[in-house]
N, CA, C and O of each residue as an XYZ file, in Angstrom:
852
protein
N      54.057     -9.683    -21.654
C      53.679     -8.500    -20.875
C      52.163     -8.299    -20.874
O      51.562     -7.965    -19.853
N      51.557     -8.515    -22.066
C      50.103     -8.359    -22.161
C      49.394     -9.401    -21.301
O      48.385     -9.108    -20.660
N      49.945    -10.642    -21.294
C      49.327    -11.699    -20.484
C      49.417    -11.347    -19.011
O      48.461    -11.536    -18.259
N      50.584    -10.827    -18.598
C      50.764    -10.442    -17.196
C      49.793     -9.341    -16.807
O      49.202     -9.378    -15.728
N      49.626     -8.352    -17.694
C      48.700     -7.237    -17.417
C      47.274     -7.728    -17.296
O      46.543     -7.304    -16.401
N      46.867     -8.630    -18.200
C      45.500     -9.157    -18.166
C      45.248     -9.932    -16.883
O      44.181     -9.822    -16.281
N      46.257    -10.731    -16.462
C      46.096    -11.493    -15.223
C      46.018    -10.572    -14.026
O      45.280    -10.853    -13.082
N      46.760     -9.478    -14.041
C      46.736     -8.512    -12.936
C      45.371     -7.868    -12.814
O      44.837     -7.728    -11.714
N      44.803     -7.473    -13.951
C      43.476     -6.860    -13.944
C      42.438     -7.832    -13.422
O      41.574     -7.468    -12.624
N      42.530     -9.098    -13.887
C      41.561    -10.100    -13.436
C      41.659    -10.322    -11.945
O      40.642    -10.502    -11.274
N      42.894    -10.312    -11.406
C      43.078    -10.504     -9.965
C      42.435     -9.371     -9.179
O      41.781     -9.613     -8.164
N      42.618     -8.124     -9.643
C      42.037     -6.968     -8.957
C      40.529     -7.041     -8.948
O      39.896     -6.757     -7.931
N      39.938     -7.427    -10.092
C      38.475     -7.521    -10.185
C      37.949     -8.581     -9.224
O      36.978     -8.345     -8.505
N      38.607     -9.776     -9.210
C      38.150    -10.847     -8.334
C      38.332    -10.482     -6.877
O      37.486    -10.809     -6.044
N      39.425     -9.809     -6.558
C      39.654     -9.393     -5.169
C      38.603     -8.420     -4.713
O      38.124     -8.504     -3.582
N      38.231     -7.481     -5.588
C      37.194     -6.522     -5.237
C      35.860     -7.193     -5.026
O      35.121     -6.842     -4.106
N      35.539     -8.174     -5.889
C      34.276     -8.892     -5.737
C      34.245     -9.672     -4.441
O      33.220     -9.723     -3.762
N      35.408    -10.301     -4.087
C      35.456    -11.052     -2.843
C      35.287    -10.163     -1.640
O      34.616    -10.533     -0.676
N      35.898     -8.978     -1.688
C      35.759     -8.020     -0.569
C      34.313     -7.612     -0.384
O      33.821     -7.547      0.742
N      33.615     -7.330     -1.502
C      32.218     -6.916     -1.429
C      31.363     -8.039     -0.883
O      30.479     -7.800     -0.060
N      31.617     -9.279     -1.336
C      30.819    -10.404     -0.850
C      31.021    -10.602      0.635
O      30.074    -10.884      1.369
N      32.280    -10.451      1.082
C      32.552    -10.622      2.514
C      31.846     -9.565      3.333
O      31.317     -9.865      4.403
N      31.827     -8.304      2.842
C      31.181     -7.233      3.577
C      29.670     -7.437      3.654
O      29.018     -6.968      4.587
N      29.107     -8.160      2.636
C      27.659     -8.318      2.571
C      27.176     -9.585      3.272
O      25.972     -9.753      3.462
N      28.080    -10.475      3.660
C      27.693    -11.763      4.234
C      27.354    -11.597      5.705
O      28.077    -12.069      6.583
N      26.257    -10.924      5.956
C      25.813    -10.681      7.322
C      24.343    -11.052      7.422
O      23.567    -10.789      6.503
N      23.965    -11.650      8.516
C      22.580    -12.047      8.737
C      21.775    -10.854      9.238
O      22.180    -10.208     10.204
N      20.631    -10.542      8.598
C      19.812     -9.434      9.088
C      19.426     -9.622     10.539
O      19.094    -10.728     10.967
N      19.471     -8.555     11.282
C      19.177     -8.588     12.709
C      17.772     -8.071     12.964
O      17.421     -6.978     12.517
N      16.976     -8.837     13.670
C      15.634     -8.379     14.045
C      15.750     -7.434     15.223
O      16.351     -7.778     16.241
N      15.185     -6.256     15.096
C      15.258     -5.252     16.153
C      13.864     -5.008     16.705
O      12.957     -4.621     15.969
N      13.699     -5.232     17.981
C      12.410     -4.976     18.606
C      12.209     -3.479     18.790
O      13.169     -2.731     18.977
N      10.962     -3.054     18.736
C      10.666     -1.650     18.961
C      10.968     -1.291     20.416
O      10.662     -2.064     21.323
N      11.572     -0.113     20.640
C      11.784      0.298     22.024
C      10.455      0.561     22.714
O       9.503      1.035     22.094
N      10.401      0.251     23.991
C       9.165      0.460     24.732
C       8.845      1.940     24.794
O       9.723      2.756     25.077
N       7.603      2.290     24.534
C       7.185      3.690     24.558
C       6.270      3.916     25.744
O       5.464      3.045     26.071
N       6.372      5.055     26.392
C       5.529      5.313     27.545
C       4.064      5.495     27.182
O       3.185      5.379     28.036
N       3.808      5.781     25.915
C       2.441      6.019     25.470
C       2.269      5.348     24.125
O       3.061      5.589     23.213
N       1.245      4.504     23.976
C       1.060      3.785     22.716
C       0.772      4.729     21.558
O       0.983      4.345     20.408
N       0.301      5.951     21.809
C       0.025      6.886     20.730
C       1.300      7.302     20.016
O       1.245      7.727     18.862
N       2.453      7.189     20.678
C       3.726      7.539     20.058
C       3.937      6.714     18.797
O       4.464      7.220     17.805
N       3.531      5.453     18.827
C       3.719      4.573     17.682
C       2.854      4.977     16.489
O       3.056      4.447     15.396
N       1.915      5.879     16.651
C       1.051      6.307     15.559
C       1.559      7.561     14.867
O       0.937      8.032     13.915
N       2.676      8.111     15.327
C       3.239      9.284     14.677
C       3.935      8.859     13.392
O       4.322      7.698     13.261
N       4.105      9.793     12.421
C       4.782      9.427     11.164
C       6.173      8.823     11.386
O       6.534      7.854     10.718
N       6.958      9.383     12.312
C       8.188      8.732     12.761
C       7.804      7.935     13.996
O       7.500      8.512     15.040
N       7.816      6.634     13.888
C       7.214      5.795     14.928
C       8.151      5.441     16.075
O       7.703      5.292     17.212
N       9.436      5.305     15.797
C      10.358      4.912     16.860
C      11.790      5.165     16.424
O      12.109      5.120     15.236
N      12.639      5.430     17.388
C      14.090      5.460     17.191
C      14.630      4.129     17.674
O      14.536      3.811     18.859
N      15.197      3.347     16.766
C      15.653      2.005     17.105
C      17.121      1.966     17.527
O      17.507      1.140     18.355
N      17.929      2.845     16.969
C      19.365      2.804     17.236
C      19.948      4.195     17.072
O      19.550      4.937     16.174
N      20.893      4.553     17.939
C      21.602      5.829     17.846
C      23.054      5.616     18.221
O      23.356      5.109     19.301
N      23.955      6.003     17.326
C      25.389      5.841     17.561
C      26.105      7.137     17.204
O      25.972      7.616     16.078
N      26.861      7.715     18.132
C      27.614      8.929     17.811
C      28.828      8.598     16.952
O      29.398      7.513     17.061
N      29.220      9.548     16.092
C      30.394      9.331     15.244
C      31.205     10.618     15.145
O      30.713     11.714     15.411
N      32.465     10.444     14.754
C      33.357     11.557     14.464
C      34.065     11.289     13.145
O      34.297     10.137     12.778
N      34.409     12.361     12.434
C      35.138     12.271     11.170
C      36.493     12.950     11.307
O      36.614     13.989     11.956
N      37.507     12.357     10.694
C      38.813     13.007     10.667
C      38.841     14.116      9.612
O      39.507     15.136      9.791
N      38.114     13.907      8.515
C      38.011     14.914      7.461
C      36.569     15.423      7.425
O      35.644     14.611      7.455
N      36.346     16.726      7.361
C      34.975     17.251      7.395
C      34.158     16.826      6.186
O      34.686     16.668      5.085
N      32.853     16.643      6.410
C      31.894     16.339      5.348
C      30.948     17.521      5.188
O      30.794     18.326      6.106
N      30.323     17.624      4.039
C      29.405     18.727      3.750
C      27.962     18.274      3.923
O      27.572     17.207      3.447
N      27.187     19.085      4.599
C      25.757     18.805      4.778
C      25.012     19.389      3.571
O      24.656     20.567      3.549
N      24.787     18.532      2.573
C      24.219     19.002      1.310
C      22.722     19.300      1.400
O      22.146     19.836      0.454
N      22.085     18.961      2.526
C      20.655     19.212      2.660
C      20.378     20.592      3.248
O      19.248     20.897      3.628
N      21.405     21.413      3.318
C      21.247     22.775      3.808
C      21.801     23.766      2.795
O      22.819     23.500      2.156
N      21.137     24.903      2.647
C      21.540     25.900      1.663
C      22.932     26.439      1.941
O      23.672     26.759      1.010
N      23.296     26.542      3.218
C      24.611     27.082      3.565
C      25.746     26.105      3.273
O      26.913     26.495      3.275
N      25.407     24.815      3.017
C      26.398     23.776      2.787
C      27.436     23.728      3.922
O      28.637     23.724      3.651
N      26.995     23.692      5.173
C      27.952     23.687      6.288
C      28.705     22.370      6.357
O      28.202     21.331      5.930
N      29.910     22.421      6.896
C      30.701     21.214      7.089
C      30.599     20.744      8.539
O      30.420     21.546      9.455
N      30.715     19.441      8.727
C      30.600     18.879     10.068
C      31.639     17.789     10.276
O      32.125     17.182      9.322
N      31.971     17.552     11.547
C      32.940     16.536     11.923
C      32.356     15.487     12.860
O      33.037     14.527     13.220
N      31.099     15.664     13.256
C      30.489     14.732     14.208
C      28.977     14.723     14.006
O      28.412     15.560     13.303
N      28.353     13.756     14.643
C      26.901     13.657     14.539
C      26.413     12.314     15.034
O      27.084     11.640     15.816
N      25.224     11.929     14.563
C      24.591     10.676     14.993
C      24.248      9.816     13.783
O      23.770     10.314     12.764
N      24.499      8.524     13.912
C      23.984      7.525     12.975
C      22.721      6.971     13.596
O      22.742      6.508     14.737
N      21.608      7.012     12.857
C      20.310      6.660     13.411
C      19.620      5.584     12.576
O      19.773      5.534     11.356
N      18.865      4.732     13.248
C      17.938      3.821     12.577
C      16.547      4.167     13.096
O      16.276      4.077     14.293
N      15.673      4.563     12.178
C      14.330      5.029     12.537
C      13.277      4.126     11.927
O      13.447      3.596     10.829
N      12.195      3.961     12.655
C      11.008      3.268     12.138
C       9.996      4.345     11.767
O       9.591      5.147     12.608
N       9.587      4.354     10.480
C       8.710      5.420      9.986
C       7.512      4.838      9.243
O       7.466      3.646      8.938
N       6.552      5.699      8.963
C       5.418      5.336      8.127
C       5.934      5.143      6.703
O       6.392      6.111      6.095
N       5.879      3.925      6.146
C       6.450      3.679      4.816
C       5.839      4.543      3.712
O       6.514      4.858      2.732
N       4.589      4.921      3.860
C       3.930      5.699      2.810
C       4.546      7.080      2.627
O       4.322      7.723      1.602
N       5.316      7.541      3.600
C       5.936      8.867      3.517
C       7.358      8.822      2.981
O       7.997      9.864      2.836
N       7.864      7.627      2.685
C       9.277      7.492      2.348
C       9.570      7.336      0.862
O      10.726      7.459      0.458
N       8.568      7.071      0.041
C       8.813      6.871     -1.387
C       9.318      8.160     -2.030
O       8.826      9.249     -1.735
N      10.300      8.021     -2.906
C      10.837      9.172     -3.629
C       9.801      9.687     -4.616
O       9.113      8.910     -5.278
N       9.700     11.010     -4.706
C       8.710     11.632     -5.592
C       9.367     12.691     -6.453
O      10.447     13.188     -6.133
N       8.704     13.034     -7.552
C       9.188     14.097     -8.427
C       8.703     15.467     -7.963
O       9.179     16.498     -8.436
N       7.758     15.464     -7.039
C       7.202     16.723     -6.540
C       7.640     16.897     -5.081
O       8.594     16.263     -4.630
N       6.936     17.758     -4.360
C       7.256     17.988     -2.953
C       7.062     16.693     -2.173
O       6.036     16.029     -2.317
N       8.036     16.333     -1.354
C       7.925     15.129     -0.538
C       8.310     15.443      0.896
O       9.126     16.331      1.140
N       7.729     14.723      1.846
C       8.102     14.948      3.251
C       9.553     14.567      3.491
O      10.026     13.546      2.992
N      10.255     15.391      4.254
C      11.658     15.146      4.560
C      11.825     14.956      6.064
O      11.103     15.557      6.859
N      12.772     14.125      6.439
C      13.019     13.850      7.850
C      13.833     14.970      8.490
O      14.801     15.466      7.914
N      13.422     15.352      9.683
C      14.140     16.384     10.424
C      14.135     16.030     11.909
O      13.275     15.291     12.388
N      15.111     16.574     12.619
C      15.196     16.393     14.068
C      15.564     17.709     14.713
O      16.620     18.273     14.427
N      14.704     18.196     15.574
C      14.967     19.427     16.317
C      15.348     20.587     15.393
O      16.169     21.427     15.762
N      14.768     20.637     14.216
C      15.045     21.727     13.299
C      16.224     21.500     12.376
O      16.578     22.398     11.612
N      16.841     20.336     12.420
C      17.950     20.020     11.515
C      17.536     18.929     10.552
O      16.887     17.963     10.951
N      17.908     19.073      9.266
C      17.557     18.084      8.261
C      18.428     16.841      8.417
O      19.633     16.944      8.649
N      17.810     15.660      8.289
C      18.544     14.402      8.312
C      18.947     14.012      6.899
O      18.250     14.334      5.937
N      20.065     13.323      6.776
C      20.497     12.786      5.495
C      20.115     11.311      5.441
O      20.718     10.484      6.125
N      19.117     10.986      4.631
C      18.695      9.593      4.498
C      19.698      8.821      3.651
O      20.122      9.293      2.596
N      20.079      7.624      4.119
C      21.014      6.789      3.378
C      20.269      5.790      2.502
O      20.746      5.444      1.421
N      19.121      5.326      2.946
C      18.311      4.410      2.143
C      16.902      4.969      2.006
O      16.547      5.955      2.653
N      16.102      4.325      1.153
C      14.746      4.828      0.915
C      13.786      4.380      2.009
O      13.138      5.213      2.643
N      13.689      3.063      2.237
C      12.847      2.555      3.311
C      11.369      2.462      2.998
O      10.577      2.163      3.892
N      10.969      2.706      1.764
C       9.542      2.751      1.435
C       8.860      1.386      1.521
O       7.637      1.323      1.652
N       9.629      0.286      1.450
C       9.024     -1.041      1.470
C       8.741     -1.534      2.879
O       7.910     -2.423      3.065
N       9.412     -0.976      3.870
C       9.357     -1.548      5.218
C       9.309     -0.501      6.323
O       8.911     -0.810      7.446
N       9.708      0.735      6.022
C       9.660      1.797      7.016
C      10.927      1.991      7.822
O      10.977      2.881      8.670
N      11.961      1.182      7.585
C      13.223      1.336      8.305
C      14.142      2.300      7.545
O      14.433      2.084      6.369
N      14.586      3.338      8.205
C      15.443      4.339      7.580
C      16.747      4.457      8.359
O      16.744      4.632      9.578
N      17.856      4.361      7.643
C      19.163      4.672      8.226
C      19.486      6.103      7.804
O      19.430      6.434      6.620
N      19.819      6.938      8.767
C      20.024      8.357      8.481
C      21.194      8.894      9.277
O      21.580      8.343     10.308
N      21.749      9.984      8.775
C      22.835     10.700      9.452
C      22.300     12.051      9.908
O      21.708     12.798      9.128
N      22.519     12.351     11.185
C      22.140     13.645     11.742
C      23.414     14.426     12.055
O      24.050     14.168     13.076
N      23.803     15.378     11.198
C      25.014     16.157     11.468
C      24.837     17.046     12.700
O      23.749     17.553     12.974
N      25.926     17.217     13.425
C      25.964     18.147     14.549
C      27.139     19.097     14.340
O      28.184     18.703     13.821
N      26.958     20.345     14.745
C      27.960     21.356     14.463
C      28.614     21.929     15.717
O      29.542     22.732     15.623
N      28.133     21.519     16.892
C      28.759     21.986     18.117
C      30.056     21.215     18.367
O      30.251     20.127     17.823
N      30.929     21.773     19.180
C      32.166     21.092     19.537
C      31.893     20.100     20.674
O      30.903     20.223     21.396
N      32.780     19.124     20.817
C      32.588     18.135     21.863
C      31.596     17.067     21.448
O      31.306     16.908     20.262
N      31.075     16.338     22.420
C      30.132     15.254     22.152
C      28.856     15.804     21.535
O      28.318     16.797     22.025
N      28.353     15.176     20.461
C      27.141     15.694     19.818
C      25.933     15.640     20.740
O      25.736     14.667     21.468
N      25.119     16.704     20.701
C      23.930     16.747     21.533
C      22.913     15.705     21.123
O      22.766     15.411     19.937
N      22.217     15.149     22.085
C      21.228     14.111     21.808
C      19.985     14.711     21.160
O      19.507     15.753     21.609
N      19.448     14.078     20.113
C      18.197     14.555     19.519
C      17.031     14.361     20.482
O      17.023     13.429     21.287
N      16.057     15.242     20.391
C      14.904     15.192     21.294
C      13.611     14.794     20.589
O      12.720     14.215     21.210
N      13.505     15.102     19.295
C      12.261     14.822     18.583
C      12.549     14.644     17.096
O      13.544     15.144     16.572
N      11.641     13.910     16.421
C      11.751     13.666     14.986
C      10.403     13.915     14.331
O       9.357     13.646     14.922
N      10.433     14.432     13.100
C       9.192     14.687     12.373
C       9.479     14.746     10.880
O      10.627     14.895     10.462
N       8.425     14.628     10.085
C       8.510     14.860      8.650
C       8.098     16.305      8.374
O       7.099     16.782      8.913
N       8.857     16.994      7.544
C       8.516     18.359      7.139
C       8.378     18.389      5.625
O       9.061     17.643      4.923
N       7.508     19.236      5.124
C       7.301     19.353      3.682
C       8.003     20.610      3.183
O       7.619     21.732      3.514
N       9.044     20.395      2.378
C       9.831     21.478      1.814
C      10.030     21.179      0.339
O      10.384     20.059     -0.030
N       9.803     22.178     -0.504
C       9.848     21.943     -1.948
C      11.255     21.607     -2.427
O      11.442     20.698     -3.236
N      12.243     22.346     -1.924
C      13.620     22.109     -2.346
C      14.509     22.041     -1.114
O      14.849     23.060     -0.513
N      14.879     20.814     -0.750
C      15.652     20.633      0.468
C      16.985     21.359      0.406
O      17.451     21.887      1.416
N      17.616     21.390     -0.792
C      18.941     21.983     -0.888
C      18.908     23.505     -0.721
O      19.956     24.139     -0.602
N      17.696     24.094     -0.713
C      17.586     25.543     -0.582
C      17.171     25.972      0.817
O      16.877     27.146      1.038
N      17.143     25.045      1.762
C      16.681     25.330      3.118
C      17.862     25.764      3.973
O      18.855     25.046      4.089
N      17.745     26.946      4.572
C      18.796     27.360      5.498
C      18.395     26.970      6.916
O      17.338     26.374      7.124
N      19.231     27.304      7.882
C      19.006     26.865      9.263
C      17.697     27.408      9.825
O      16.973     26.691     10.516
N      17.389     28.668      9.533
C      16.169     29.295     10.060
C      14.935     28.634      9.461
O      13.987     28.325     10.183
N      14.937     28.414      8.147
C      13.787     27.786      7.490
C      13.592     26.355      7.978
O      12.459     25.913      8.171
N      14.681     25.637      8.176
C      14.572     24.261      8.665
C      13.930     24.229     10.042
O      13.078     23.381     10.307
N      14.329     25.147     10.925
C      13.768     25.193     12.264
C      12.289     25.554     12.227
O      11.489     24.937     12.930
N      11.913     26.540     11.422
C      10.510     26.947     11.320
C       9.656     25.824     10.754
O       8.542     25.597     11.227
N      10.160     25.119      9.752
C       9.407     24.003      9.176
C       9.203     22.904     10.201
O       8.142     22.282     10.249
N      10.222     22.662     11.023
C      10.097     21.631     12.049
C       9.077     22.035     13.097
O       8.294     21.203     13.557
N       9.078     23.311     13.481
C       8.132     23.780     14.491
C       6.696     23.712     13.989
O       5.773     23.541     14.786
N       6.491     23.843     12.681
C       5.138     23.755     12.104
C       4.676     22.312     11.910
O       3.481     22.046     11.787
N       5.634     21.387     11.883
C       5.286     19.987     11.631
C       4.443     19.431     12.770
O       4.729     19.673     13.942
N       3.418     18.694     12.419
C       2.581     18.066     13.434
C       3.018     16.640     13.705
O       3.766     16.048     12.927
N       2.548     16.099     14.807
C       2.784     14.689     15.130
C       4.262     14.329     15.203
O       4.686     13.332     14.619
N       5.040     15.123     15.906
C       6.452     14.792     16.079
C       6.609     13.669     17.103
O       5.859     13.597     18.077
N       7.583     12.800     16.874
C       7.938     11.775     17.845
C       8.875     12.413     18.866
O       9.996     12.792     18.527
N       8.429     12.530     20.091
C       9.252     13.111     21.151
C       9.774     11.975     22.019
O       9.006     11.200     22.589
N      11.079     11.896     22.104
C      11.721     10.757     22.750
C      11.609     10.826     24.264
O      11.850     11.870     24.870
N      11.248      9.724     24.858
C      11.309      9.609     26.309
C      12.734      9.231     26.702
O      13.526      8.814     25.857
N      13.055      9.375     27.973
C      14.381      8.988     28.446
C      14.623      7.500     28.222
O      15.733      7.090     27.880
N      13.578      6.691     28.417
C      13.707      5.247     28.245
C      13.973      4.885     26.782
O      14.805      4.025     26.494
N      13.264      5.545     25.861
C      13.453      5.265     24.438
C      14.857      5.647     23.988
O      15.480      4.926     23.208
N      15.353      6.774     24.475
C      16.700      7.216     24.114
C      17.752      6.257     24.670
O      18.691      5.901     23.958
N      17.616      5.845     25.889
C      18.582      4.922     26.491
C      18.598      3.590     25.748
O      19.658      2.991     25.562
N      17.427      3.130     25.325
C      17.344      1.875     24.586
C      18.053      1.992     23.236
O      18.799      1.097     22.839
N      17.814      3.106     22.532
C      18.451      3.322     21.230
C      19.959      3.448     21.370
O      20.707      2.949     20.529
N      20.407      4.109     22.423
C      21.844      4.261     22.647
C      22.492      2.927     22.992
O      23.613      2.651     22.565
N      21.802      2.106     23.755
C      22.350      0.799     24.105
C      22.565     -0.045     22.852
O      23.555     -0.770     22.752
N      21.642      0.046     21.898
C      21.788     -0.701     20.646
C      22.895     -0.119     19.781
O      23.565     -0.850     19.051
N      23.092      1.195     19.858
C      24.089      1.834     19.005
C      25.520      1.574     19.427
O      26.412      1.506     18.581
N      25.751      1.427     20.715
C      27.097      1.161     21.186
C      27.957      2.410     21.289
O      27.458      3.535     21.245
N      29.263      2.190     21.426
C      30.212      3.276     21.639
C      30.356      4.152     20.404
O      30.003      3.750     19.295
N      30.884      5.365     20.614
C      31.153      6.269     19.499
C      32.158      5.627     18.552
O      33.035      4.874     18.974
N      32.016      5.935     17.271
C      32.884      5.353     16.251
C      33.516      6.487     15.448
O      32.885      7.513     15.199
N      34.762      6.288     15.051
C      35.511      7.316     14.330
C      35.804      6.833     12.913
O      36.222      5.693     12.714
N      35.580      7.708     11.929
C      35.830      7.384     10.529
C      36.844      8.373      9.958
O      36.983      9.501     10.429
N      37.538      7.911      8.940
C      38.466      8.814      8.264
C      37.721      9.884      7.488
O      38.102     11.054      7.514
N      36.644      9.480      6.786
C      35.937     10.437      5.945
C      34.491      9.987      5.749
O      34.044      8.996      6.328
N      33.781     10.734      4.928
C      32.372     10.462      4.637
C      32.187      9.089      3.984
O      31.187      8.415      4.230
N      33.141      8.676      3.160
C      33.037      7.381      2.489
C      32.956      6.241      3.501
O      32.119      5.350      3.362
N      33.809      6.261      4.508
C      33.764      5.220      5.534
C      32.465      5.285      6.331
O      31.928      4.250      6.726
N      31.967      6.472      6.566
C      30.674      6.623      7.249
C      29.563      5.972      6.429
O      28.716      5.269      6.980
N      29.563      6.201      5.129
C      28.542      5.616      4.257
C      28.638      4.093      4.225
O      27.615      3.410      4.189
N      29.862      3.555      4.239
C      30.028      2.101      4.246
C      29.470      1.494      5.537
O      28.853      0.429      5.516
N      29.695      2.182      6.654
C      29.141      1.705      7.928
C      27.614      1.730      7.892
O      26.963      0.795      8.357
N      27.054      2.789      7.345
C      25.591      2.887      7.221
C      25.045      1.807      6.293
O      23.943      1.304      6.508
N      25.810      1.451      5.264
C      25.377      0.384      4.350
C      25.254     -0.945      5.090
O      24.343     -1.725      4.812
N      26.163     -1.210      6.030
C      26.051     -2.424      6.823
C      24.781     -2.399      7.670
O      24.141     -3.433      7.864
N      24.424     -1.237      8.167
C      23.180     -1.124      8.939
C      21.959     -1.354      8.055
O      20.953     -1.891      8.518
N      22.038     -0.956      6.794
C      20.937     -1.245      5.862
C      20.752     -2.753      5.731
O      19.628     -3.252      5.773
N      21.863     -3.478      5.573
C      21.782     -4.939      5.438
C      21.189     -5.580      6.683
O      20.489     -6.588      6.582
N      21.457     -5.017      7.850
C      20.977     -5.599      9.102
C      19.529     -5.221      9.409
O      18.746     -6.064      9.846
N      19.177     -3.967      9.184
C      17.874     -3.466      9.621
C      16.872     -3.258      8.482
O      15.664     -3.238      8.717
N      17.362     -3.104      7.260
C      16.470     -2.846      6.123
C      16.933     -3.656      4.917
O      17.265     -3.076      3.883
N      16.963     -5.002      5.027
C      17.513     -5.827      3.948
C      16.772     -5.694      2.623
O      17.314     -6.056      1.578
N      15.544     -5.181      2.646
C      14.816     -4.964      1.393
C      15.512     -3.921      0.521
O      15.287     -3.877     -0.688
N      16.357     -3.079      1.124
C      17.113     -2.068      0.380
C      18.548     -2.524      0.129
O      19.471     -1.711      0.084
N      18.717     -3.820     -0.033
C      20.055     -4.385     -0.220
C      20.773     -3.768     -1.413
O      21.978     -3.525     -1.349
N      20.054     -3.514     -2.494
C      20.690     -2.950     -3.689
C      21.329     -1.596     -3.386
O      22.403     -1.287     -3.902
N      20.678     -0.794     -2.557
C      21.260      0.491     -2.179
C      22.511      0.282     -1.332
O      23.502      0.994     -1.494
N      22.465     -0.696     -0.430
C      23.632     -0.983      0.400
C      24.807     -1.428     -0.457
O      25.942     -1.014     -0.222
N      24.541     -2.264     -1.440
C      25.618     -2.750     -2.310
C      26.277     -1.591     -3.052
O      27.487     -1.594     -3.279
N      25.470     -0.602     -3.425
C      26.037      0.572     -4.091
C      27.015      1.321     -3.213
O      28.055      1.779     -3.687
N      26.685      1.452     -1.911
C      27.586      2.152     -0.984
C      28.835      1.335     -0.695
O      29.874      1.905     -0.362
N      28.760     -0.001     -0.814
C      29.877     -0.859     -0.442
C      30.866     -1.114     -1.579
O      31.915     -1.713     -1.340
N      30.573     -0.685     -2.793
C      31.519     -0.836     -3.894
C      32.745      0.017     -3.605
O      32.608      1.204     -3.307
N      33.953     -0.567     -3.688
C      35.169      0.220     -3.412
C      35.248      1.460     -4.277
O      35.010      1.412     -5.484
N      35.590      2.591     -3.633
C      35.683      3.864     -4.365
C      37.077      4.447     -4.231
O      37.355      5.515     -4.776
């Protein structure tokens, strides 16, 4: 009985390792910057939106970057090109990503290369509204920011990346059709695959999201 139990455990461990290896065996994809109508756009702290994909959840997730802790069922999966110097984690106040007054949830760090995979929750019913602009805001405690404070901080932020129609269409074309997930865990696993494709320098973070839970 003990031998059978030990063999069963070993099989589960090997199966899990094989699943993780299969999920990670993807070739990084080179993504060209979307054409911008003005070259000055590329000099903003958020330099470009590379990909945008709408998503829906069957089970609601909590937006932990807001004081109200609101729940959401839909939103956008985004790949952004940013100034790498603004992305390193700090023990003090650090710039945070926001779009149109809403805080983004960063999935990876991106400090080595500037590529950030992020989730933009949306709270309206129906198809999520398209983001119009992105910026870094400086807030001491992100978890204490309510909707009003987030909007005011975004309005004070300088050098916002304002999307042209062409840039948005390009990002949407790369993102593809809307995708549906059972829960937040599946959403994170999908974002981890995007890390491997667009930000392979953060592979260790992607592997953490891909471990079976």
